[in-house]
C-alpha positions in Angstrom: 140.6 186.7 264.4 140.8 187.1 260.6 141.9 190.9 261.0 145.1 189.8 262.6 146.2 187.6 259.7 147.5 190.4 257.6 150.7 190.7 260.1 151.3 187.0 259.6 152.8 187.1 256.2 156.0 185.4 254.8 158.2 187.7 252.5 160.6 186.8 249.8 163.3 189.1 248.1 162.9 189.4 244.2 165.5 190.8 241.9 164.3 193.6 239.7 165.2 193.6 236.1 167.1 196.9 236.1 169.0 196.0 239.4 168.0 196.1 242.9 165.3 194.1 244.5 162.0 194.3 246.5 160.4 192.2 249.2 156.8 191.0 248.6 154.6 189.0 250.6 154.3 185.4 249.2 152.2 183.5 251.7 150.4 183.4 254.8 151.9 181.6 257.8 149.3 179.2 258.4 150.9 177.6 261.3 151.3 180.8 263.1 147.6 181.9 262.3 146.2 178.6 263.4 148.1 178.8 266.6 146.5 182.2 267.1 143.0 180.7 266.4 143.7 178.1 268.9 144.8 180.7 271.7 141.5 182.7 270.9 139.5 179.7 271.0 138.4 180.2 267.4 136.5 177.4 265.5 139.5 175.6 264.2 137.7 173.6 261.4 136.2 176.8 260.0 139.4 178.6 260.3 141.2 176.0 258.4 138.5 176.1 255.6 138.7 180.0 255.4 142.3 180.6 255.4 143.2 179.9 251.8 140.6 182.5 250.8 141.9 184.9 253.3 145.5 184.3 251.9 144.4 184.9 248.3 142.5 188.1 249.4 145.5 189.4 251.5 148.1 188.6 248.7 146.1 190.2 245.9 144.8 193.0 247.9 141.2 192.5 246.7 142.4 193.1 243.1 139.2 192.0 241.2 141.1 192.0 237.8 143.4 189.1 238.5 142.3 185.8 237.3 142.1 182.9 239.8 145.3 181.7 238.2 147.2 184.8 238.7 146.0 184.9 242.3 147.0 181.4 243.1 150.6 182.0 241.3 151.1 185.4 242.6 
């Protein structure tokens, strides 16, 4: 169930200082992931508790050098 979460990301476009832009993931689509969990008959209470941590891990890519504040604020 958790392994499939990485494909459920919300992206946003950011302007680059020297021109152009880049698309970056900014959030996990919680509603979609919860619907997937329900369809897969997952423990929904557990899923809801772990999703914020899963989102942070996916968005930071497991970068241990980021502080908690940086991880929360992208």
